[in-house]
PDB file as gemmi writes it, atoms N, CA and C in Angstrom:
CRYST1    1.000    1.000    1.000  90.00  90.00  90.00 P 1                      
ATOM      1  N   MET A   1     -13.307  13.136 -16.100  1.00  0.00           N  
ATOM      2  CA  MET A   1     -13.637  12.142 -15.434  1.00  0.00           C  
ATOM      3  C   MET A   1     -12.918  11.942 -13.649  1.00  0.00           C  
ATOM      4  N   ILE A   2     -13.935  11.669 -13.283  1.00  0.00           N  
ATOM      5  CA  ILE A   2     -14.312  12.127 -11.828  1.00  0.00           C  
ATOM      6  C   ILE A   2     -13.704  10.387 -11.592  1.00  0.00           C  
ATOM      7  N   VAL A   3     -12.821  10.069 -10.254  1.00  0.00           N  
ATOM      8  CA  VAL A   3     -12.652   9.148 -10.096  1.00  0.00           C  
ATOM      9  C   VAL A   3     -13.249   9.390  -8.124  1.00  0.00           C  
ATOM     10  N   ALA A   4     -13.532   8.034  -7.190  1.00  0.00           N  
ATOM     11  CA  ALA A   4     -12.982   8.425  -5.828  1.00  0.00           C  
ATOM     12  C   ALA A   4     -11.932   7.327  -5.261  1.00  0.00           C  
ATOM     13  N   LEU A   5     -11.605   7.337  -4.149  1.00  0.00           N  
ATOM     14  CA  LEU A   5     -10.656   6.433  -3.563  1.00  0.00           C  
ATOM     15  C   LEU A   5      -9.880   6.638  -1.789  1.00  0.00           C  
ATOM     16  N   HIS A   6      -9.982   6.028  -2.062  1.00  0.00           N  
ATOM     17  CA  HIS A   6     -10.428   5.985   0.232  1.00  0.00           C  
ATOM     18  C   HIS A   6      -9.286   6.087   0.386  1.00  0.00           C  
ATOM     19  N   SER A   7      -8.653   6.975   1.702  1.00  0.00           N  
ATOM     20  CA  SER A   7      -6.958   6.622   2.066  1.00  0.00           C  
ATOM     21  C   SER A   7      -7.955   6.704   3.645  1.00  0.00           C  
ATOM     22  N   GLU A   8      -6.610   5.465   4.940  1.00  0.00           N  
ATOM     23  CA  GLU A   8      -6.451   6.502   5.823  1.00  0.00           C  
ATOM     24  C   GLU A   8      -5.901   6.280   6.659  1.00  0.00           C  
ATOM     25  N   ILE A   9      -6.062   7.440   7.483  1.00  0.00           N  
ATOM     26  CA  ILE A   9      -4.172   8.041   7.911  1.00  0.00           C  
ATOM     27  C   ILE A   9      -4.131   6.994   9.146  1.00  0.00           C  
ATOM     28  N   ARG A  10      -3.118   7.568   9.490  1.00  0.00           N  
ATOM     29  CA  ARG A  10      -1.940   6.692  10.567  1.00  0.00           C  
ATOM     30  C   ARG A  10      -2.117   7.544  11.979  1.00  0.00           C  
ATOM     31  N   ALA A  11      -3.315   6.252  12.856  1.00  0.00           N  
ATOM     32  CA  ALA A  11      -3.441   6.363  14.400  1.00  0.00           C  
ATOM     33  C   ALA A  11      -2.443   8.085  14.564  1.00  0.00           C  
ATOM     34  N   GLY A  12      -3.147   9.055  15.282  1.00  0.00           N  
ATOM     35  CA  GLY A  12      -2.652  10.494  15.948  1.00  0.00           C  
ATOM     36  C   GLY A  12      -1.871  11.219  14.477  1.00  0.00           C  
ATOM     37  N   ALA A  13      -2.099  10.843  13.782  1.00  0.00           N  
ATOM     38  CA  ALA A  13      -1.978  11.970  12.830  1.00  0.00           C  
ATOM     39  C   ALA A  13      -2.757  12.901  12.294  1.00  0.00           C  
ATOM     40  N   VAL A  14      -4.273  12.796  12.280  1.00  0.00           N  
ATOM     41  CA  VAL A  14      -5.493  13.599  11.431  1.00  0.00           C  
ATOM     42  C   VAL A  14      -4.116  14.953  12.324  1.00  0.00           C  
ATOM     43  N   ASP A  15      -4.233  16.289  12.838  1.00  0.00           N  
ATOM     44  CA  ASP A  15      -3.623  17.216  12.819  1.00  0.00           C  
ATOM     45  C   ASP A  15      -2.646  17.582  12.214  1.00  0.00           C  
ATOM     46  N   GLY A  16      -1.799  16.140  12.100  1.00  0.00           N  
ATOM     47  CA  GLY A  16      -0.829  17.119  10.514  1.00  0.00           C  
ATOM     48  C   GLY A  16      -0.988  16.773   9.227  1.00  0.00           C  
ATOM     49  N   TYR A  17      -2.599  16.345   9.025  1.00  0.00           N  
ATOM     50  CA  TYR A  17      -2.498  15.242   8.033  1.00  0.00           C  
ATOM     51  C   TYR A  17      -2.684  17.225   7.388  1.00  0.00           C  
ATOM     52  N   ARG A  18      -4.389  17.160   8.683  1.00  0.00           N  
ATOM     53  CA  ARG A  18      -4.826  19.009   8.490  1.00  0.00           C  
ATOM     54  C   ARG A  18      -4.315  19.662   8.195  1.00  0.00           C  
ATOM     55  N   ALA A  19      -3.387  19.973   8.550  1.00  0.00           N  
ATOM     56  CA  ALA A  19      -1.878  20.691   8.776  1.00  0.00           C  
ATOM     57  C   ALA A  19      -1.093  20.608   7.294  1.00  0.00           C  
ATOM     58  N   ALA A  20      -0.860  19.702   6.612  1.00  0.00           N  
ATOM     59  CA  ALA A  20      -0.196  19.515   5.404  1.00  0.00           C  
ATOM     60  C   ALA A  20      -1.095  20.181   4.680  1.00  0.00           C  
ATOM     61  N   HIS A  21      -2.149  19.249   4.342  1.00  0.00           N  
ATOM     62  CA  HIS A  21      -3.323  19.842   3.428  1.00  0.00           C  
ATOM     63  C   HIS A  21      -3.769  21.759   3.403  1.00  0.00           C  
ATOM     64  N   LEU A  22      -3.366  21.701   4.371  1.00  0.00           N  
ATOM     65  CA  LEU A  22      -4.441  23.747   3.735  1.00  0.00           C  
ATOM     66  C   LEU A  22      -3.901  24.363   3.379  1.00  0.00           C  
ATOM     67  N   THR A  23      -1.824  24.000   2.792  1.00  0.00           N  
ATOM     68  CA  THR A  23      -2.147  24.581   1.070  1.00  0.00           C  
ATOM     69  C   THR A  23      -0.968  23.517   0.536  1.00  0.00           C  
ATOM     70  N   ILE A  24      -1.135  22.463  -0.946  1.00  0.00           N  
ATOM     71  CA  ILE A  24      -0.419  21.363  -1.122  1.00  0.00           C  
ATOM     72  C   ILE A  24       0.628  22.737  -1.982  1.00  0.00           C  
ATOM     73  N   PRO A  25       2.078  21.678  -1.827  1.00  0.00           N  
ATOM     74  CA  PRO A  25       3.391  22.590  -2.505  1.00  0.00           C  
ATOM     75  C   PRO A  25       2.601  23.883  -4.341  1.00  0.00           C  
ATOM     76  N   GLU A  26       2.892  24.994  -3.876  1.00  0.00           N  
ATOM     77  CA  GLU A  26       2.986  25.044  -5.758  1.00  0.00           C  
ATOM     78  C   GLU A  26       3.541  24.447  -6.577  1.00  0.00           C  
ATOM     79  N   GLU A  27       4.601  23.793  -6.274  1.00  0.00           N  
ATOM     80  CA  GLU A  27       4.841  23.407  -7.652  1.00  0.00           C  
ATOM     81  C   GLU A  27       4.344  21.867  -8.573  1.00  0.00           C  
ATOM     82  N   LEU A  28       3.455  21.075  -7.082  1.00  0.00           N  
ATOM     83  CA  LEU A  28       2.519  19.877  -7.274  1.00  0.00           C  
ATOM     84  C   LEU A  28       1.543  20.196  -7.757  1.00  0.00           C  
ATOM     85  N   VAL A  29       0.595  21.738  -7.789  1.00  0.00           N  
ATOM     86  CA  VAL A  29       0.137  21.989  -8.275  1.00  0.00           C  
ATOM     87  C   VAL A  29      -0.072  22.432  -9.508  1.00  0.00           C  
ATOM     88  N   ALA A  30       0.896  22.800 -10.106  1.00  0.00           N  
ATOM     89  CA  ALA A  30       1.279  23.037 -11.733  1.00  0.00           C  
ATOM     90  C   ALA A  30       1.539  21.424 -11.964  1.00  0.00           C  
ATOM     91  N   SER A  31       2.255  20.451 -11.796  1.00  0.00           N  
ATOM     92  CA  SER A  31       2.301  19.717 -11.794  1.00  0.00           C  
ATOM     93  C   SER A  31       1.911  18.967 -12.096  1.00  0.00           C  
ATOM     94  N   PHE A  32       0.068  18.652 -11.194  1.00  0.00           N  
ATOM     95  CA  PHE A  32      -1.133  17.828 -10.738  1.00  0.00           C  
ATOM     96  C   PHE A  32      -2.255  19.003 -12.902  1.00  0.00           C  
ATOM     97  N   ASP A  33      -2.005  19.909 -12.666  1.00  0.00           N  
ATOM     98  CA  ASP A  33      -2.362  20.773 -14.343  1.00  0.00           C  
ATOM     99  C   ASP A  33      -1.741  20.197 -15.078  1.00  0.00           C  
ATOM    100  N   ARG A  34      -0.189  20.136 -15.234  1.00  0.00           N  
ATOM    101  CA  ARG A  34       0.080  19.737 -16.043  1.00  0.00           C  
ATOM    102  C   ARG A  34       0.231  18.125 -16.476  1.00  0.00           C  
ATOM    103  N   PHE A  35      -0.606  17.019 -16.040  1.00  0.00           N  
ATOM    104  CA  PHE A  35      -1.006  16.576 -16.417  1.00  0.00           C  
ATOM    105  C   PHE A  35      -2.292  15.615 -15.689  1.00  0.00           C  
ATOM    106  N   GLY A  36      -3.116  16.698 -15.986  1.00  0.00           N  
ATOM    107  CA  GLY A  36      -4.517  17.861 -16.127  1.00  0.00           C  
ATOM    108  C   GLY A  36      -5.720  16.500 -15.232  1.00  0.00           C  
ATOM    109  N   ILE A  37      -4.981  16.718 -13.864  1.00  0.00           N  
ATOM    110  CA  ILE A  37      -5.735  16.820 -12.896  1.00  0.00           C  
ATOM    111  C   ILE A  37      -6.425  18.436 -12.309  1.00  0.00           C  
ATOM    112  N   HIS A  38      -7.639  18.446 -12.783  1.00  0.00           N  
ATOM    113  CA  HIS A  38      -8.171  19.600 -12.485  1.00  0.00           C  
ATOM    114  C   HIS A  38      -8.973  19.575 -11.110  1.00  0.00           C  
ATOM    115  N   ASP A  39      -9.319  18.867  -9.778  1.00  0.00           N  
ATOM    116  CA  ASP A  39      -9.998  19.224  -8.358  1.00  0.00           C  
ATOM    117  C   ASP A  39      -9.327  17.593  -8.493  1.00  0.00           C  
ATOM    118  N   TRP A  40      -9.138  18.458  -6.764  1.00  0.00           N  
ATOM    119  CA  TRP A  40      -9.279  17.136  -5.998  1.00  0.00           C  
ATOM    120  C   TRP A  40      -9.438  17.711  -4.512  1.00  0.00           C  
ATOM    121  N   THR A  41     -11.325  16.801  -3.926  1.00  0.00           N  
ATOM    122  CA  THR A  41     -11.203  17.522  -2.607  1.00  0.00           C  
ATOM    123  C   THR A  41     -11.497  16.013  -1.751  1.00  0.00           C  
ATOM    124  N   ILE A  42     -10.819  16.182  -0.652  1.00  0.00           N  
ATOM    125  CA  ILE A  42     -10.829  15.618   0.395  1.00  0.00           C  
ATOM    126  C   ILE A  42     -11.577  15.401   0.998  1.00  0.00           C  
ATOM    127  N   TRP A  43     -12.567  14.333   1.805  1.00  0.00           N  
ATOM    128  CA  TRP A  43     -13.172  14.537   3.323  1.00  0.00           C  
ATOM    129  C   TRP A  43     -13.065  13.426   4.214  1.00  0.00           C  
ATOM    130  N   ARG A  44     -13.018  13.396   5.389  1.00  0.00           N  
ATOM    131  CA  ARG A  44     -12.600  12.688   6.338  1.00  0.00           C  
ATOM    132  C   ARG A  44     -14.307  12.212   7.299  1.00  0.00           C  
ATOM    133  N   SER A  45     -13.953  10.873   7.883  1.00  0.00           N  
ATOM    134  CA  SER A  45     -14.369  10.537   8.633  1.00  0.00           C  
ATOM    135  C   SER A  45     -13.841   9.230   9.276  1.00  0.00           C  
ATOM    136  N   GLY A  46     -13.148  10.109  10.949  1.00  0.00           N  
ATOM    137  CA  GLY A  46     -13.151   9.192  11.523  1.00  0.00           C  
ATOM    138  C   GLY A  46     -11.258   9.281  11.433  1.00  0.00           C  
ATOM    139  N   HIS A  47     -10.567   8.203  10.940  1.00  0.00           N  
ATOM    140  CA  HIS A  47      -9.267   7.616   9.942  1.00  0.00           C  
ATOM    141  C   HIS A  47      -9.919   7.970   9.047  1.00  0.00           C  
ATOM    142  N   ARG A  48      -9.873   7.587   8.166  1.00  0.00           N  
ATOM    143  CA  ARG A  48     -10.995   7.892   6.729  1.00  0.00           C  
ATOM    144  C   ARG A  48     -10.938   8.513   5.963  1.00  0.00           C  
ATOM    145  N   LEU A  49     -10.183   8.985   4.854  1.00  0.00           N  
ATOM    146  CA  LEU A  49     -10.455  10.142   4.531  1.00  0.00           C  
ATOM    147  C   LEU A  49     -10.998   9.348   2.608  1.00  0.00           C  
ATOM    148  N   PHE A  50     -11.715  10.193   1.995  1.00  0.00           N  
ATOM    149  CA  PHE A  50     -12.204  10.043   0.518  1.00  0.00           C  
ATOM    150  C   PHE A  50     -12.358  11.353  -0.407  1.00  0.00           C  
ATOM    151  N   HIS A  51     -11.288  11.029  -0.723  1.00  0.00           N  
ATOM    152  CA  HIS A  51     -10.755  11.616  -2.605  1.00  0.00           C  
ATOM    153  C   HIS A  51     -11.707  11.556  -2.844  1.00  0.00           C  
ATOM    154  N   LEU A  52     -12.287  12.327  -4.106  1.00  0.00           N  
ATOM    155  CA  LEU A  52     -12.471  12.489  -4.905  1.00  0.00           C  
ATOM    156  C   LEU A  52     -12.180  13.940  -6.008  1.00  0.00           C  
ATOM    157  N   VAL A  53     -11.260  13.017  -7.294  1.00  0.00           N  
ATOM    158  CA  VAL A  53      -9.968  13.571  -8.062  1.00  0.00           C  
ATOM    159  C   VAL A  53     -11.290  13.289  -9.952  1.00  0.00           C  
ATOM    160  N   ASP A  54     -11.293  14.969 -10.709  1.00  0.00           N  
ATOM    161  CA  ASP A  54     -11.983  15.180 -11.284  1.00  0.00           C  
ATOM    162  C   ASP A  54     -10.335  15.101 -12.626  1.00  0.00           C  
ATOM    163  N   CYS A  55      -9.996  14.287 -13.448  1.00  0.00           N  
ATOM    164  CA  CYS A  55      -8.819  14.955 -14.535  1.00  0.00           C  
ATOM    165  C   CYS A  55      -9.059  14.142 -15.234  1.00  0.00           C  
ATOM    166  N   ASP A  56      -8.434  14.086 -16.577  1.00  0.00           N  
ATOM    167  CA  ASP A  56      -9.008  14.113 -17.925  1.00  0.00           C  
ATOM    168  C   ASP A  56      -9.036  12.455 -17.779  1.00  0.00           C  
ATOM    169  N   ASP A  57      -7.474  12.178 -17.169  1.00  0.00           N  
ATOM    170  CA  ASP A  57      -7.569  10.303 -17.655  1.00  0.00           C  
ATOM    171  C   ASP A  57      -6.638   9.812 -16.217  1.00  0.00           C  
ATOM    172  N   PHE A  58      -7.179   9.651 -14.820  1.00  0.00           N  
ATOM    173  CA  PHE A  58      -6.733   8.869 -13.831  1.00  0.00           C  
ATOM    174  C   PHE A  58      -5.537   8.017 -14.354  1.00  0.00           C  
ATOM    175  N   ASP A  59      -5.083   7.084 -15.641  1.00  0.00           N  
ATOM    176  CA  ASP A  59      -4.208   5.798 -15.473  1.00  0.00           C  
ATOM    177  C   ASP A  59      -3.044   7.360 -15.800  1.00  0.00           C  
ATOM    178  N   ALA A  60      -3.188   7.436 -16.884  1.00  0.00           N  
ATOM    179  CA  ALA A  60      -1.868   8.556 -17.484  1.00  0.00           C  
ATOM    180  C   ALA A  60      -1.732   9.602 -15.962  1.00  0.00           C  
ATOM    181  N   ALA A  61      -2.338  10.226 -15.853  1.00  0.00           N  
ATOM    182  CA  ALA A  61      -1.669  11.864 -14.120  1.00  0.00           C  
ATOM    183  C   ALA A  61      -1.264  10.296 -13.839  1.00  0.00           C  
ATOM    184  N   LEU A  62      -1.795   9.637 -12.903  1.00  0.00           N  
ATOM    185  CA  LEU A  62      -1.076   8.944 -11.972  1.00  0.00           C  
ATOM    186  C   LEU A  62       0.494   7.933 -12.889  1.00  0.00           C  
ATOM    187  N   ALA A  63       0.401   7.956 -14.019  1.00  0.00           N  
ATOM    188  CA  ALA A  63       2.063   7.502 -14.827  1.00  0.00           C  
ATOM    189  C   ALA A  63       2.861   8.255 -14.764  1.00  0.00           C  
ATOM    190  N   ALA A  64       2.344   9.978 -14.912  1.00  0.00           N  
ATOM    191  CA  ALA A  64       2.998  10.773 -14.417  1.00  0.00           C  
ATOM    192  C   ALA A  64       3.636  11.272 -13.305  1.00  0.00           C  
ATOM    193  N   LEU A  65       2.600  11.488 -12.850  1.00  0.00           N  
ATOM    194  CA  LEU A  65       3.848  11.395 -11.139  1.00  0.00           C  
ATOM    195  C   LEU A  65       4.012  10.785 -10.598  1.00  0.00           C  
ATOM    196  N   ASP A  66       4.380   9.667 -11.190  1.00  0.00           N  
ATOM    197  CA  ASP A  66       5.312   8.336 -11.037  1.00  0.00           C  
ATOM    198  C   ASP A  66       6.696   9.145 -11.069  1.00  0.00           C  
ATOM    199  N   ASP A  67       6.868   9.619 -11.850  1.00  0.00           N  
ATOM    200  CA  ASP A  67       8.130  10.590 -12.724  1.00  0.00           C  
ATOM    201  C   ASP A  67       8.065  11.876 -12.069  1.00  0.00           C  
ATOM    202  N   ASP A  68       7.069  11.841 -11.284  1.00  0.00           N  
ATOM    203  CA  ASP A  68       7.217  14.026 -11.506  1.00  0.00           C  
ATOM    204  C   ASP A  68       8.120  13.888  -9.989  1.00  0.00           C  
ATOM    205  N   PRO A  69       9.737  14.372  -9.589  1.00  0.00           N  
ATOM    206  CA  PRO A  69      10.090  15.070  -8.869  1.00  0.00           C  
ATOM    207  C   PRO A  69       9.134  15.824  -7.654  1.00  0.00           C  
ATOM    208  N   ALA A  70       7.619  16.386  -7.883  1.00  0.00           N  
ATOM    209  CA  ALA A  70       7.351  17.606  -6.810  1.00  0.00           C  
ATOM    210  C   ALA A  70       5.868  16.446  -6.766  1.00  0.00           C  
ATOM    211  N   ASN A  71       5.565  15.526  -7.110  1.00  0.00           N  
ATOM    212  CA  ASN A  71       5.205  14.703  -6.092  1.00  0.00           C  
ATOM    213  C   ASN A  71       6.158  14.054  -5.475  1.00  0.00           C  
ATOM    214  N   ALA A  72       6.973  13.395  -5.809  1.00  0.00           N  
ATOM    215  CA  ALA A  72       7.807  12.387  -4.879  1.00  0.00           C  
ATOM    216  C   ALA A  72       8.451  13.060  -3.785  1.00  0.00           C  
ATOM    217  N   ARG A  73       8.527  14.480  -3.670  1.00  0.00           N  
ATOM    218  CA  ARG A  73       8.990  14.885  -2.701  1.00  0.00           C  
ATOM    219  C   ARG A  73       7.938  15.537  -1.990  1.00  0.00           C  
ATOM    220  N   TRP A  74       6.412  15.318  -2.218  1.00  0.00           N  
ATOM    221  CA  TRP A  74       4.740  15.183  -1.265  1.00  0.00           C  
ATOM    222  C   TRP A  74       4.698  14.412  -0.739  1.00  0.00           C  
ATOM    223  N   GLN A  75       4.754  13.049  -1.639  1.00  0.00           N  
ATOM    224  CA  GLN A  75       5.013  11.877  -1.349  1.00  0.00           C  
ATOM    225  C   GLN A  75       4.946  11.137   0.146  1.00  0.00           C  
ATOM    226  N   LEU A  76       7.049  12.117   0.929  1.00  0.00           N  
ATOM    227  CA  LEU A  76       7.988  11.528   1.025  1.00  0.00           C  
ATOM    228  C   LEU A  76       7.417  12.292   2.885  1.00  0.00           C  
ATOM    229  N   ASP A  77       6.918  13.293   2.755  1.00  0.00           N  
ATOM    230  CA  ASP A  77       5.940  14.429   3.455  1.00  0.00           C  
ATOM    231  C   ASP A  77       4.432  13.206   3.959  1.00  0.00           C  
ATOM    232  N   ILE A  78       4.359  13.478   3.225  1.00  0.00           N  
ATOM    233  CA  ILE A  78       2.039  13.271   3.797  1.00  0.00           C  
ATOM    234  C   ILE A  78       2.555  12.161   3.530  1.00  0.00           C  
ATOM    235  N   GLY A  79       3.595  11.103   3.462  1.00  0.00           N  
ATOM    236  CA  GLY A  79       2.982   9.653   3.887  1.00  0.00           C  
ATOM    237  C   GLY A  79       3.574   9.500   5.328  1.00  0.00           C  
ATOM    238  N   ARG A  80       4.021   9.968   5.788  1.00  0.00           N  
ATOM    239  CA  ARG A  80       4.037  10.407   6.971  1.00  0.00           C  
ATOM    240  C   ARG A  80       3.015   9.832   8.133  1.00  0.00           C  
ATOM    241  N   TYR A  81       1.919  10.443   6.981  1.00  0.00           N  
ATOM    242  CA  TYR A  81       0.611  10.366   7.964  1.00  0.00           C  
ATOM    243  C   TYR A  81      -0.363   9.910   7.285  1.00  0.00           C  
ATOM    244  N   VAL A  82      -0.240   8.897   6.105  1.00  0.00           N  
ATOM    245  CA  VAL A  82      -1.674   7.772   6.014  1.00  0.00           C  
ATOM    246  C   VAL A  82      -0.181   6.359   6.159  1.00  0.00           C  
ATOM    247  N   GLU A  83      -0.971   5.945   6.071  1.00  0.00           N  
ATOM    248  CA  GLU A  83      -1.157   4.700   6.821  1.00  0.00           C  
ATOM    249  C   GLU A  83      -2.091   3.910   4.766  1.00  0.00           C  
ATOM    250  N   LEU A  84      -2.920   3.797   4.557  1.00  0.00           N  
ATOM    251  CA  LEU A  84      -2.830   3.257   3.278  1.00  0.00           C  
ATOM    252  C   LEU A  84      -3.904   3.904   2.188  1.00  0.00           C  
ATOM    253  N   PHE A  85      -4.170   3.349   1.522  1.00  0.00           N  
ATOM    254  CA  PHE A  85      -4.864   2.824   0.690  1.00  0.00           C  
ATOM    255  C   PHE A  85      -5.851   1.459   0.625  1.00  0.00           C  
ATOM    256  N   ARG A  86      -7.277   2.163  -0.091  1.00  0.00           N  
ATOM    257  CA  ARG A  86      -8.111   0.637  -0.196  1.00  0.00           C  
ATOM    258  C   ARG A  86      -8.886   0.507  -1.798  1.00  0.00           C  
ATOM    259  N   GLY A  87      -8.745  -0.153  -2.177  1.00  0.00           N  
ATOM    260  CA  GLY A  87      -9.640  -0.240  -3.768  1.00  0.00           C  
ATOM    261  C   GLY A  87     -10.991  -0.186  -3.043  1.00  0.00           C  
ATOM    262  N   ALA A  88     -11.830  -1.107  -3.864  1.00  0.00           N  
ATOM    263  CA  ALA A  88     -12.882  -0.945  -4.359  1.00  0.00           C  
ATOM    264  C   ALA A  88     -13.832  -2.493  -2.805  1.00  0.00           C  
ATOM    265  N   ASP A  89     -13.022  -3.025  -3.046  1.00  0.00           N  
ATOM    266  CA  ASP A  89     -13.186  -3.960  -1.957  1.00  0.00           C  
ATOM    267  C   ASP A  89     -12.629  -4.602  -0.712  1.00  0.00           C  
ATOM    268  N   GLY A  90     -11.982  -3.143  -0.234  1.00  0.00           N  
ATOM    269  CA  GLY A  90     -11.771  -2.770   1.327  1.00  0.00           C  
ATOM    270  C   GLY A  90     -10.463  -4.209   1.397  1.00  0.00           C  
ATOM    271  N   GLU A  91      -9.634  -3.761   0.033  1.00  0.00           N  
ATOM    272  CA  GLU A  91      -8.394  -4.368  -0.133  1.00  0.00           C  
ATOM    273  C   GLU A  91      -7.108  -3.599  -0.447  1.00  0.00           C  
ATOM    274  N   GLU A  92      -5.916  -3.752   0.634  1.00  0.00           N  
ATOM    275  CA  GLU A  92      -4.347  -2.879   0.709  1.00  0.00           C  
ATOM    276  C   GLU A  92      -3.960  -2.525  -0.902  1.00  0.00           C  
ATOM    277  N   GLY A  93      -4.309  -1.190  -1.451  1.00  0.00           N  
ATOM    278  CA  GLY A  93      -3.908  -0.452  -2.748  1.00  0.00           C  
ATOM    279  C   GLY A  93      -4.797   0.650  -3.216  1.00  0.00           C  
ATOM    280  N   PHE A  94      -4.085   1.334  -4.024  1.00  0.00           N  
ATOM    281  CA  PHE A  94      -4.226   2.666  -4.962  1.00  0.00           C  
ATOM    282  C   PHE A  94      -5.145   2.098  -6.279  1.00  0.00           C  
ATOM    283  N   SER A  95      -6.464   2.088  -5.945  1.00  0.00           N  
ATOM    284  CA  SER A  95      -7.838   1.990  -7.152  1.00  0.00           C  
ATOM    285  C   SER A  95      -8.779   2.344  -6.884  1.00  0.00           C  
ATOM    286  N   PRO A  96      -9.065   3.395  -8.065  1.00  0.00           N  
ATOM    287  CA  PRO A  96     -10.948   3.741  -7.458  1.00  0.00           C  
ATOM    288  C   PRO A  96     -11.624   2.805  -7.093  1.00  0.00           C  
ATOM    289  N   LEU A  97     -11.857   3.957  -6.221  1.00  0.00           N  
ATOM    290  CA  LEU A  97     -13.582   2.720  -5.341  1.00  0.00           C  
ATOM    291  C   LEU A  97     -14.825   2.778  -6.887  1.00  0.00           C  
ATOM    292  N   GLU A  98     -15.734   1.781  -6.924  1.00  0.00           N  
ATOM    293  CA  GLU A  98     -16.882   1.427  -8.033  1.00  0.00           C  
ATOM    294  C   GLU A  98     -18.172   2.017  -7.763  1.00  0.00           C  
ATOM    295  N   GLN A  99     -18.478   3.313  -8.503  1.00  0.00           N  
ATOM    296  CA  GLN A  99     -19.481   4.523  -8.454  1.00  0.00           C  
ATOM    297  C   GLN A  99     -20.719   2.729  -8.385  1.00  0.00           C  
ATOM    298  N   VAL A 100     -21.514   3.714  -7.496  1.00  0.00           N  
ATOM    299  CA  VAL A 100     -22.596   2.653  -7.193  1.00  0.00           C  
ATOM    300  C   VAL A 100     -23.514   3.498  -8.067  1.00  0.00           C  
ATOM    301  N   TRP A 101     -23.832   4.855  -7.628  1.00  0.00           N  
ATOM    302  CA  TRP A 101     -25.324   5.466  -8.538  1.00  0.00           C  
ATOM    303  C   TRP A 101     -24.761   6.771  -8.271  1.00  0.00           C  
ATOM    304  N   ALA A 102     -25.224   7.767  -9.527  1.00  0.00           N  
ATOM    305  CA  ALA A 102     -25.115   9.467  -9.619  1.00  0.00           C  
ATOM    306  C   ALA A 102     -26.302   9.517 -10.163  1.00  0.00           C  
ATOM    307  N   LEU A 103     -26.829  10.901  -9.399  1.00  0.00           N  
ATOM    308  CA  LEU A 103     -27.879  11.364  -9.729  1.00  0.00           C  
ATOM    309  C   LEU A 103     -28.217  11.642 -10.965  1.00  0.00           C  
ATOM    310  N   SER A 104     -27.078  12.687 -11.641  1.00  0.00           N  
ATOM    311  CA  SER A 104     -26.337  13.587 -12.864  1.00  0.00           C  
ATOM    312  C   SER A 104     -26.737  12.116 -13.874  1.00  0.00           C  
ATOM    313  N   ALA A 105     -26.391  11.357 -13.775  1.00  0.00           N  
ATOM    314  CA  ALA A 105     -26.283   9.780 -14.478  1.00  0.00           C  
ATOM    315  C   ALA A 105     -28.137   9.405 -14.791  1.00  0.00           C  
ATOM    316  N   GLN A 106     -29.047   9.206 -13.405  1.00  0.00           N  
ATOM    317  CA  GLN A 106     -30.147   8.393 -13.622  1.00  0.00           C  
ATOM    318  C   GLN A 106     -30.449   9.854 -15.031  1.00  0.00           C  
ATOM    319  N   LYS A 107     -30.595  10.654 -14.048  1.00  0.00           N  
ATOM    320  CA  LYS A 107     -31.182  12.350 -14.782  1.00  0.00           C  
ATOM    321  C   LYS A 107     -31.199  12.289 -16.019  1.00  0.00           C  
ATOM    322  N   ALA A 108     -29.410  11.526 -16.518  1.00  0.00           N  
ATOM    323  CA  ALA A 108     -29.634  11.628 -18.095  1.00  0.00           C  
ATOM    324  C   ALA A 108     -29.911  11.028 -18.515  1.00  0.00           C  
ATOM    325  N   ALA A 109     -30.656   9.727 -18.411  1.00  0.00           N  
ATOM    326  CA  ALA A 109     -31.305   8.584 -18.361  1.00  0.00           C  
ATOM    327  C   ALA A 109     -32.605   9.361 -18.647  1.00  0.00           C  
ATOM    328  N   THR A 110     -32.468   9.958 -18.133  1.00  0.00           N  
ATOM    329  CA  THR A 110     -34.938   9.844 -17.592  1.00  0.00           C  
ATOM    330  C   THR A 110     -34.819  11.043 -18.981  1.00  0.00           C  
ATOM    331  N   GLN A 111     -33.485  11.626 -18.927  1.00  0.00           N  
ATOM    332  CA  GLN A 111     -34.011  13.383 -20.135  1.00  0.00           C  
ATOM    333  C   GLN A 111     -33.787  12.923 -21.718  1.00  0.00           C  
ATOM    334  N   ASN A 112     -33.099  11.422 -21.123  1.00  0.00           N  
ATOM    335  CA  ASN A 112     -32.380  10.939 -23.265  1.00  0.00           C  
ATOM    336  C   ASN A 112     -32.080   9.336 -22.788  1.00  0.00           C  
ATOM    337  N   PRO A 113     -33.227   8.904 -22.919  1.00  0.00           N  
ATOM    338  CA  PRO A 113     -33.891   7.556 -22.973  1.00  0.00           C  
ATOM    339  C   PRO A 113     -33.386   6.325 -24.367  1.00  0.00           C  
ATOM    340  N   SER A 114     -33.079   7.018 -24.864  1.00  0.00           N  
ATOM    341  CA  SER A 114     -32.663   6.028 -26.223  1.00  0.00           C  
ATOM    342  C   SER A 114     -30.982   5.770 -26.376  1.00  0.00           C  
ATOM    343  N   ALA A 115     -30.045   6.772 -24.846  1.00  0.00           N  
ATOM    344  CA  ALA A 115     -28.817   7.285 -25.505  1.00  0.00           C  
ATOM    345  C   ALA A 115     -28.180   5.740 -24.573  1.00  0.00           C  
TER     346      ALA A 115                                                      
END                                                                             
């Protein structure tokens, strides 16, 4: 499954956020592997960040990360740069964004209209 997230960087923290993401801790990479997170990509526009997470089960991965010491250490460090996360309607909260359209889904429906 692929989910998108939206977060915002604290004022003046863009360079620090970028530097922190040159490489994330290997212990966190190992946790991601254990919990079924295959890829996590982040794009920036001004102070807004857009994350694309490819994982087996987003809710299960988040639940596992809640108890993970590597993630706890990472959150303490990266938290100084992140102002907040926003949900699909712009509300504050850590929830996936709504997928509105996907070219791949449209192509699949066109190629197999009975599915």
